[in-house]
Structures are given as structure tokens and as C-alpha cells.
C-alpha positions in Angstrom: 56.7 43.1 115.3 58.5 44.7 112.3 57.9 48.1 113.2 59.3 47.6 116.7 62.5 46.4 115.0 62.7 48.5 112.0 66.6 48.6 111.4 66.2 52.1 109.5 65.5 54.0 112.4 68.9 52.8 114.2 70.5 53.0 111.0 69.2 56.9 110.3 70.7 57.6 114.2 73.6 56.0 113.6 74.5 58.3 110.6 73.2 61.6 112.5 75.6 60.7 115.3 78.4 60.8 112.6 77.7 63.8 111.1 77.0 65.6 114.5 80.6 64.2 115.9 82.4 65.4 113.1 80.5 68.3 112.3 83.3 70.8 112.8 85.4 69.0 110.4 83.1 68.9 107.8 82.6 72.7 108.0 86.1 73.5 108.0 86.5 71.5 105.1 83.9 73.2 103.2 85.5 76.2 104.0 88.8 75.4 102.9 86.9 74.0 99.9 85.7 77.5 99.2 89.1 79.3 100.0 91.0 76.9 97.5 88.4 77.8 94.9 88.7 81.2 94.6 92.8 81.0 94.8 92.0 78.6 91.4 90.2 81.3 89.8 93.4 83.3 88.3 94.1 80.2 86.1 93.7 80.5 82.9 90.9 77.3 83.2 89.0 79.2 85.6 88.6 82.6 83.5 87.6 84.4 80.3 89.1 86.6 77.7 87.1 90.1 77.5 85.1 90.4 74.3 82.4 93.0 73.2 79.0 91.6 73.7 77.4 95.0 72.4 78.4 95.5 68.5 76.9 98.9 68.7 79.9 100.3 70.3 82.0 99.7 67.5 81.8 102.7 65.4 83.8 104.6 67.8 86.8 102.5 67.0 86.9 103.8 63.5 89.3 106.6 62.1 89.6 109.9 64.3 88.0 113.1 63.0 90.2 115.3 65.5 92.5 117.8 64.1 95.4 119.3 65.3 93.6 122.4 65.7 91.5 121.0 68.8 95.6 119.7 70.2 96.6 123.4 70.2 93.1 124.7 71.8 93.6 122.6 74.6 97.2 124.0 75.4 95.8 127.5 74.5 92.9 126.9 77.3 95.3 125.4 80.2 97.6 128.3 80.0 94.5 130.7 80.6 93.3 128.3 83.3 96.5 128.4 85.2 96.5 132.3 85.2 92.7 131.7 86.4 93.5 130.0 88.9 95.9 132.3 91.0 93.1 134.3 91.7 90.9 131.8 92.7 92.9 130.2 95.4 90.0 128.2 97.2 87.1 128.1 94.5 85.8 127.4 90.8 86.8 130.4 88.4 83.2 130.7 87.7 83.2 133.5 85.2 86.2 132.1 83.2 84.6 128.6 83.1 80.9 130.3 82.1 82.6 132.6 79.4 84.4 129.7 77.6 81.4 127.0 77.9 79.0 130.2 76.1 81.7 130.9 73.7 81.9 127.1 72.5 77.9 127.4 72.2 77.1 125.6 75.2 73.7 126.1 76.9 75.4 127.1 80.1 74.1 126.8 83.8 75.1 126.8 87.6 73.9 124.6 90.1 74.4 125.6 93.9 74.1 123.1 96.7 74.3 123.2 100.7 75.7 120.6 103.2 74.3 120.9 106.6 77.2 118.9 108.4 74.9 116.6 111.1 77.8 116.2 113.5 79.1 120.1 113.7 76.6 121.6 115.7 74.8 123.6 112.6 78.1 123.8 110.4 77.0 124.6 106.6 79.1 124.1 103.9 78.2 125.5 100.0 79.2 125.0 96.9 78.6 125.5 93.0 78.5 123.3 89.9 79.3 124.2 86.5 77.8 122.2 83.5 77.0 123.1 80.1 74.7 121.3 77.8 75.3 120.6 74.0 71.9 119.9 72.3 71.9 116.8 69.9 71.0 117.7 66.5 69.3 115.4 64.9 66.9 114.3 67.7 65.0 115.7 70.6 66.6 115.7 74.1 65.6 112.0 75.1 68.8 110.5 76.1 71.9 112.3 77.2 75.8 111.4 78.0 77.7 113.1 80.7 81.4 113.9 80.8 82.5 115.5 84.0 85.8 116.7 85.4 86.3 117.1 89.5 87.7 120.6 89.8 90.4 120.9 92.8 91.5 124.2 93.7 95.2 125.3 94.1 95.0 125.2 97.8 93.8 121.4 98.1 95.6 118.5 99.5 94.1 116.0 96.3 96.4 115.8 93.5 95.9 118.5 91.4 93.5 117.3 88.0 92.6 120.8 86.6 94.0 119.5 83.2 90.7 117.4 82.9 89.0 121.1 82.5 90.7 122.3 79.2 90.4 119.0 77.6 86.7 118.8 78.1 86.2 122.3 76.6 88.3 121.7 73.7 86.4 118.8 73.1 83.4 120.5 73.7 84.3 123.0 70.6 85.0 119.6 68.6 81.6 117.9 69.2 80.0 121.3 68.5 81.1 121.5 64.8 80.0 117.8 64.2 76.3 116.8 63.3 76.2 113.0 63.9 75.2 113.5 67.6 71.7 111.6 68.6 72.3 112.0 72.2 72.6 115.3 74.4 76.4 115.8 75.9 76.3 117.0 79.4 79.8 119.1 79.8 79.9 119.0 83.9 82.7 120.4 86.5 82.1 119.4 90.1 83.1 120.9 93.4 83.7 119.8 96.5 84.8 116.0 95.0 82.4 113.5 95.5 79.6 115.8 97.7 79.3 118.1 94.2 78.7 114.7 92.1 75.8 113.6 94.7 74.1 117.1 94.9 73.9 117.2 90.9 72.5 113.5 90.4 70.3 113.9 93.1 69.1 117.4 91.5 69.1 116.2 88.2 67.1 113.0 88.9 64.5 115.2 91.2 65.2 113.6 94.6 63.7 115.8 97.5 66.2 117.7 99.2 67.2 116.0 102.1 68.1 117.1 105.8 71.6 117.0 105.5 72.4 117.6 101.6 70.2 120.3 100.0 70.9 119.7 96.1 69.3 122.3 95.1 67.4 122.9 91.8 68.5 122.7 88.5 67.8 125.4 85.8 67.7 123.0 83.1 68.3 119.0 81.8 68.7 116.7 79.4 67.8 113.3 78.3 68.0 110.5 80.2 71.8 110.1 80.9 73.0 106.6 79.5 76.5 106.5 80.5 78.9 108.7 81.6 82.9 109.4 81.7 84.8 111.1 84.7 88.3 112.6 83.9 91.1 112.9 86.1 93.7 114.8 84.0 96.5 115.5 86.1 99.2 116.8 83.3 98.9 117.1 79.7 102.0 115.1 79.5 100.6 111.8 80.0 102.3 108.6 81.3 99.6 106.1 81.0 95.5 105.8 82.2 94.5 103.9 85.2 90.8 102.8 85.1 88.7 103.2 88.1 85.4 101.1 88.0 84.8 100.5 91.6 81.5 102.2 92.6 78.9 102.9 95.3 78.2 99.6 97.6 80.8 97.9 95.2 79.1 97.9 91.8 80.8 98.0 88.9 80.1 99.5 85.3 79.1 97.0 82.5 81.9 95.1 81.5 81.8 96.6 77.6 82.2 100.0 78.8 85.8 99.1 80.5 86.4 96.9 77.3 85.6 100.0 75.0 88.0 102.2 77.1 90.5 99.4 77.0 90.9 99.2 73.1 90.3 102.8 72.3 93.5 103.4 74.6 95.3 100.6 73.1 94.3 101.6 69.6 95.8 105.5 70.3 98.9 104.4 72.1 98.3 104.9 75.4 98.9 102.3 78.0 95.5 101.9 80.1 94.0 99.3 82.4 92.8 98.8 85.9 94.8 99.7 88.4 97.8 100.6 86.0 100.8 101.9 87.9 103.4 102.2 84.8 103.7 102.6 81.1 104.7 99.3 80.6 101.6 97.0 79.4 100.3 95.2 82.3 100.2 91.7 81.1 101.7 89.0 83.1 101.5 85.3 82.9 102.8 84.4 86.5 99.8 83.3 88.5 100.8 85.6 91.5 100.4 88.7 90.0 97.0 87.5 88.4 96.4 86.6 92.3 97.5 89.6 93.4 95.1 91.4 91.3 92.1 89.9 92.0 92.8 90.0 95.4 93.4 93.9 95.3 90.3 94.3 93.4 88.5 92.6 96.4 90.1 94.6 98.8 89.0 97.8 97.1 85.8 97.0 96.0 84.9 95.6 99.7 84.6 98.9 101.7 81.6 99.9 99.0 83.4 103.5 99.0 83.2 104.8 95.4 87.1 105.1 93.8 86.1 108.4 91.8 82.9 110.5 91.2 81.6 107.6 89.1 80.8 106.0 91.4 77.9 107.7 92.4 76.4 107.2 88.9 75.5 103.3 89.4 73.0 103.9 91.5 70.9 105.3 89.3 71.8 102.9 86.9 74.1 104.5 84.9 77.4 102.9 83.7 80.6 105.0 84.6 83.9 104.6 85.3 87.0 107.0 85.6 89.9 107.9 83.5 93.2 108.8 85.6 95.5 110.0 83.3 98.9 109.8 85.1 101.3 112.4 85.0 104.5 111.5 83.5 107.6 110.9 85.8 111.0 113.1 84.6 112.5 109.5 84.5 110.5 108.8 81.5 112.1 109.4 78.2 108.7 109.5 76.0 105.1 110.7 77.0 101.9 110.8 75.0 100.8 113.8 73.4 97.3 115.3 74.7 96.1 114.4 71.2 95.8 110.5 72.1 93.6 111.6 75.2 91.5 113.7 72.7 90.9 110.8 70.5 89.9 108.3 73.2 87.1 110.9 74.5 85.9 111.4 70.9 85.9 107.4 70.3 83.8 107.0 73.8 81.4 109.6 73.0 80.8 108.2 69.7 80.5 104.5 70.5 78.2 105.7 73.3 76.3 107.9 71.0 75.6 104.9 68.7 73.6 103.0 71.4 70.1 102.2 71.0 69.4 100.8 74.4 70.9 101.0 77.6 74.1 98.7 78.4 72.6 95.1 79.3 74.3 92.3 76.9 77.6 92.1 78.7 78.4 91.6 82.8 77.5 93.7 85.6 79.2 91.3 88.2 83.1 90.3 87.6 86.4 90.4 89.0 89.6 91.2 86.9 92.2 88.8 86.6 93.9 91.3 83.9 93.5 94.0 81.6 92.1 91.3 79.1 90.8 88.7 81.2 87.6 88.0 83.8 85.9 86.1 86.0 82.2 85.9 85.9 79.9 85.7 88.5 79.1 82.0 87.6 82.8 81.2 88.2 83.5 82.8 91.2 80.2 82.4 93.3 80.6 78.8 94.0 83.7 79.9 96.5 81.3 81.9 98.5 78.7 79.5 98.5 81.1 76.8 100.3 82.1 79.2 102.7 78.3 80.5 103.7 77.1 77.2 103.0 79.0 75.8 105.8 77.5 77.9 108.3 73.9 76.3 106.9 75.2 73.0 107.3 76.5 73.5 110.8 73.0 74.9 111.5 71.1 71.4 110.3 74.0 69.6 112.4 73.6 71.3 115.5 69.7 71.0 115.0 70.3 67.3 114.9 72.9 67.5 117.8 69.7 68.6 120.0 68.5 65.1 119.0 71.6 62.9 118.7 74.7 63.5 120.6 77.9 61.7 119.5 79.0 58.2 118.4 76.6 55.6 120.5 79.7 53.8 121.8 81.3 57.0 123.5 78.3 58.3 124.8 78.2 57.2 128.6 75.2 57.2 131.0 75.4 61.0 132.2 75.3 62.0 128.6 72.6 59.7 127.5 70.4 60.9 130.5 71.5 64.6 129.6 70.1 64.1 125.7 67.0 62.4 126.9 66.3 65.3 129.3 66.9 67.7 126.5 64.6 65.6 124.0 61.9 65.7 126.7 62.3 69.1 127.1 60.6 71.8 124.8 62.3 74.7 123.3 61.0 77.9 124.7 60.4 79.8 121.4 59.0 82.7 123.4 62.2 83.3 125.3 64.1 82.9 122.3 62.3 85.2 120.3 62.4 87.9 123.2 66.6 87.6 122.7 66.1 87.7 119.1 64.2 91.0 119.4 66.7 92.8 121.7 69.9 92.0 119.9 68.1 93.5 117.1 67.0 96.5 119.2 70.4 97.3 120.0 71.6 96.6 116.2 68.8 99.4 114.8 70.1 101.4 118.4 73.3 101.6 116.8 72.0 102.9 113.6 69.5 105.4 115.1 71.9 107.1 117.6 74.3 109.1 114.9 71.0 110.3 113.6 69.8 111.9 116.4 69.7 115.6 116.6 69.6 116.1 120.2 72.6 113.8 121.0 74.8 115.0 118.4 74.0 118.7 119.6 74.8 117.5 123.1 78.1 116.1 122.2 78.7 119.0 120.1 78.3 121.5 123.1 80.5 119.1 125.1 82.9 119.5 123.0 83.7 116.3 121.7 85.2 116.0 118.4 82.8 114.0 115.8 85.2 110.9 115.8 85.4 111.0 119.6 81.6 111.4 119.9 80.6 108.6 117.8 83.2 106.2 119.2 81.9 106.9 122.8 78.4 106.0 121.2 79.3 103.0 119.9 81.5 101.8 123.3 78.2 102.1 125.1 76.7 100.3 122.9 79.1 97.7 123.0 79.0 97.9 126.9 75.3 97.1 126.5 75.9 94.3 124.6 78.4 92.4 127.0 76.4 92.9 130.1 73.0 91.1 128.1 73.7 87.6 129.2 73.1 89.0 132.8 69.8 89.8 132.1 68.9 87.4 128.7 70.7 84.3 129.7 68.9 81.1 128.1 68.8 77.5 129.3 71.0 74.8 127.5 68.0 73.8 125.1 66.9 77.2 124.0 70.7 78.5 123.8 71.5 75.7 121.0 68.0 76.8 119.4 69.2 80.5 119.4 72.8 79.2 118.1 70.9 77.4 115.0 69.0 80.6 114.2 72.1 82.5 114.5 73.7 80.2 111.9 71.1 80.5 109.7 70.9 84.3 109.8 74.5 84.5 109.1 74.7 82.2 106.6 71.9 83.7 104.4 73.0 87.0 105.3 76.6 86.4 103.7 75.0 84.6 100.8 73.0 88.1 100.1 75.5 90.4 101.0 77.8 88.4 98.2 75.0 88.2 95.7 75.1 92.4 95.9 79.2 93.1 96.5 80.8 89.8 96.1 83.9 91.5 97.4 82.5 92.2 100.7 80.6 88.9 101.2 83.9 86.8 100.7 86.3 89.3 102.9 83.5 88.7 105.9 83.5 85.0 105.1 86.9 84.6 105.0 87.4 86.2 108.3 84.6 85.5 110.3 83.5 81.6 109.2 86.4 79.7 110.5 85.8 81.4 114.3 81.8 81.0 113.9 82.6 77.5 113.1 84.8 77.3 116.3 82.4 78.6 118.5 80.3 75.6 119.8 78.9 74.5 123.5 81.5 72.6 125.4 81.5 71.6 129.2 85.1 71.6 129.7 86.9 75.3 130.6 89.0 75.0 127.7 86.2 74.5 125.5 84.2 77.4 126.7 87.5 79.9 126.7 88.5 78.6 123.1 84.8 79.6 122.1 84.5 82.9 123.9 87.9 83.8 122.9 87.0 83.5 119.0 83.5 85.3 120.1 85.6 88.3 121.0 87.9 87.8 117.9 85.1 88.4 115.4 83.3 91.8 117.3 82.9 94.0 114.8 85.0 96.7 116.3 87.5 94.4 117.1 87.5 93.2 113.2 87.9 96.8 112.1 90.6 97.6 114.3 92.8 94.2 113.6 92.1 95.1 109.9 93.5 98.2 110.5 96.5 97.4 112.5 97.5 95.6 109.1 97.1 98.4 107.0 98.9 100.9 109.2 102.1 98.1 109.8 101.9 97.9 105.7 101.7 101.7 105.3 103.9 102.8 107.9 106.5 99.9 108.8 109.1 102.6 110.3 106.4 102.6 113.2 107.2 100.9 116.8 104.8 98.7 118.6 103.1 101.8 120.6 102.5 104.2 118.1 101.4 101.6 115.5 98.8 100.9 118.2 98.0 104.5 118.8 97.6 105.2 115.4 95.3 102.4 114.2 93.4 103.2 116.7 92.8 106.7 115.9 92.0 105.4 112.2 89.3 103.0 113.4 87.5 106.2 115.2 88.0 107.8 111.8 86.9 105.1 109.8 83.5 104.7 111.7 82.9 108.6 111.4 83.3 108.2 107.3 81.0 105.1 107.4 78.5 106.6 109.4 78.9 110.0 107.4 78.9 108.0 103.7 75.5 106.4 104.8 74.0 109.6 105.7 75.3 111.5 102.8 76.1 109.2 99.9 73.8 106.1 100.7 76.6 103.8 101.7 75.0 100.7 103.3 77.9 99.0 105.2 77.5 100.6 108.2 74.1 100.1 108.4 74.3 96.4 107.3 77.0 95.7 110.2 74.7 97.2 112.9 71.9 95.8 111.7 72.8 92.3 111.2 76.2 91.4 111.9 76.0 93.4 115.8 72.9 91.8 116.4 74.4 87.9 115.5 77.9 88.7 117.3 75.4 89.8 120.4 73.4 86.7 120.1 76.4 84.3 119.6 77.8 86.0 123.4 74.6 85.4 124.8 74.8 81.7 123.7 78.0 81.2 125.4 76.9 82.4 129.1 73.9 79.9 129.4 71.7 79.9 132.6 73.5 77.4 135.2 70.9 75.2 136.6 71.1 73.5 140.1 71.7 69.7 139.7 69.2 67.3 141.1 70.4 65.0 144.0 
């Protein structure tokens, strides 16, 4: 008789009903705790001061051996280059560069590559890089470091950074005279911005020529690349140095490399820092400034687009960053002579030359609060875990709701009968599995269609621009997704099982994305999680309307459009409402095109991730909100 009157059974049911009743409040509380935890990170108690973990980097901080002769050579080469640029308004001055590299004793080569543009109806773009190798005199060519400069011709729309070429050549002449090099030094000048760097890296590491980017062949190689420094020098009159660290898919260089450049710049009298915008030291003790710096890094890293040529090295396990030497404004009274920049390059090269193994001791996952303080992965991940974990907890509570509904005192006879009917019903796993398969097939279709040559050729012959063609494809996929509930509607119990599966997939995906690119995972959590929490089955029309409205708001295309409306309004505050919407729409089509192209050429997985995970999850939520209506039994 004790088993029939066991009080623990009713006690568990009571707690389960409490969880079900307050599930939205519990999940929103966890979400707010995650946001609050992140907002506390800029406080000094939640971050740490930067430091050197690898002592082998310290020799580069010793006294410089650079003489005034090298500085004068920079100025001479700069004058010669400006004269050569007039003869080559659209390309590299190859003869001059090859002659200078050979004169300075480098093993000089050129590298040709071709881009077969996938949306241009057979259009091809060719480019050519120039590189020279200084072989290490003390050891065989087993390891190397890279010093690169992106070349921009006079007719480019980008900022002129040609001053980095004479700076690099002068340092090559200086380095050739020294006998302490234990690593090869590769001096690389790339064409076509990141495209030239991507082609060179693929050719260097022996990647097979792809259908889109034909990376060509290299006539010579050095040792395994340990690190790389990319120079973007706007003028010989330097105001300050802006350090660019974001790489492909949100990867970052080892924190020791960032600290090394920071320390050397300070030692040589040039202010340097992440997103440095002036020649004054970027040190503020105000909470607002530190929070703004962290958020600016999050928004910059979330897109997965490299901020410079350095970002393409990261996927090959090579630590790299970009030194953007900003030109002095006319209003500034003083500037740093180019010798300081040369000594920084010398110090970086000597420190990297002393490394006995790859960077491994310091952090690869971090957020910079200021130039000398950072937040490590162990400190910022709890905020993401709280927000993404709220979806996993909601899935568990929603699973409980399939068996316990509401508080016992609030359940009337009708709801109790429905609860018993749900308990007695069996979940149609086959029906739920079919809907899951169809939704993820639509996501795979979104990835496949832009790669289809027949479709691309047809749209090109129909005189569609690349942006309009891709946008039309995605609109067709969206239309198919919206109409899916007409064909794949589920009954109540199967719909709830589908809801649990979607919450589990989304929560797991957000945690996985956050481990690889915290900024992207955090941004998605901040925007998506509260709306997903509010999506729930409702019997009233108001509850259904709120849920469907939340689902529309988190549609990937709607999210992209809303974000770009905000960015457009921030960049062009003078625009009225209608031109603002039109400009944001054009920016949306451009962003879709760039994301697809970056996925094809560089391997940026943002588009693929959204198409294969978040688009199917949105489709499943949309199907869940339109359950199959069953006739009532009288």
C-alpha cells in the first residue's frame, strides 16, 4: 500500500509543474545574467594585465643596430618608387621591384595567379606577386618568417600604403648584412589585396588549384612559416600605429605577438594599439571607454572577415598581425621619423628569429579591454554559456511540459483532459524526422545553388547583376520555407517534440560557434535568444501573434536587413527614412554577395554556417507555429 501512496511522486510532479509554469521567466533571467556578466568584464576585477609568456621573444627588445644609412635608403627608395608609380598606374612596377630585390641580395621570384569569377559568365582576373627570400646563414631552410606589404596602384580607391615597400626593401638590405639569422625571411609584395595573399599562401602550402582561384606554382620556397608581419604604411611621416589582429573566421594571433609589437612600439616612441585612432596613448580608466573597446572588437570579429592580409595566415597555424602606420595630420606638430618604424620591424624580426618553437604558451582566444589589459576565454565564456544554456534548459522544461502542464490548482478539466490525451499519444518520430530532413535540405540548397554553374550562367545571360541574382535565389528559398507548413504541418504532440529538437540544436550550435568565434556566438545570442524564448505554443490569438512576430524578426534575412539599417543610419545620419531603407536594402544584397564570394574563395564559414544551421532552425520554428488543426470530438 506504501507504493500507491508514495508522496515523492506527487512532490516531483509539483516541482515539474512549477518549472513549466515559470519557464519563460527562468530562461529570460539566465539570458539577462549572461548579458550582465559580459557587461562586467571591462571592470578591472574581471580582466588581467598583459604579460609575456614566451621569454624567447625578449631579445628583440635589446638595443637596435640600425644606422642612419638605412633611414636615408628608405627616403631614396621612396622617391624612386613614386617616379616608377607614374609609369604603372594600374599594376606593380615589376622591373623596378625585381631589380632592387636582386641588388639587395635576395633570391627573387614572381608568382602568377588567376581568379575565375564564379558569377561573371567566364570572367577572369589575373595578378602577380613579387617575393624575395633571404636565406638564413646559420641553419638550413627549415623555418621562416614573412614580412609582407600589400601594393595598391595609384588609381586605387583604397588608402595609399606604398610607403611600406621602400621600408621593407631597406630593412632587407639591413638584414642581409647580419649573420645572426636562424630563420629565412620572406619579403612579399602582393597584388589585388587579400586575393594575392590567399593565392600565394595556397601555392606555398601546395594546395590544389581550385575551380575558382588558380593559385599557380611557386618557383622557390623557404622553411615552415612561423609568423608573419603585414605592413600598411601610409606615409613616412607616422602619427601612430593601429594594430589589426582579426583574422579569417574570427581567429586571433597569439597574445604574445600582440604584446611584443605593443612593447616595441612604446620603446621606440610610437603610440600603438588596437583600433588606435590618435597619437595620444589609448589608456582610459572610464568604464564606458573600456566597454566600448570590447564591443568594437566583438562587432569587428563577428563577421569573420579579416581586417588585413595577416588574417589569411591564421588558418595555416601561422601567427600574424598588421601594423597600420597612420599618416600624420597637418594639424599635428610632431611626428615620428621612419627610423622608429624600422627599429620596430628589426625588433620584431629578431624576437621571432629567436623562437625555438611555435607560439603556444599565451592565449589564442581573448578580448582586448585596452592596450595593456585583456579578458581570457575562461573569463568571458560563462556569459555565452548562460545565454545559450537558457535554450537548453528551455528544451528540458518544454519536454517536461509534454507530461505536466501548469500548476495543479490552475488546471481546469478541459486542460487536464488535453494533458491526459497528450500523455496517451505517441510521438511520431518518423513525421518529426521527415520535417527535420526537409528543413535541413532547404538549408543545403541555399549553399548549393550559388555554386551551380548552370544556374549562374542562366542568370548572367538573363542580364541579372550578381547581387540581384543571388538575392533572387535566396528569396525563392525563403518563399519555399514560408510555404512549408502547408505541406509539413504536424499535430500538437509532434510539434512539441519538434520544438524540443530545435531548441537543443540551437543551444548546441550557439555554444559550438562561441567556442570557435566568441564574438559571433555572443552577437547571435544577444539578438536571437530572447525572441526564441518568447516563441511558445499558445491557444489565444494574441499568444500566436506574438510568437509568429518573434519568428519573423529572427529570420536571417530580416536580421541582416535590420543590422544594416542600423549601420546605415549610423554612417549616414543625414538620410531621410525612405532613402535610408533603400540604401540598407542595397547594402543587404551586397553583404549577401560578399559572404558567398568569401565562402568560395577564402573559406569564410559564416554563410555556410547560417545556411546549414540557422536557416533550417528558423524553418522548423516556423513549421512549429502552424500546427495541424484536428477536428474536435463531440
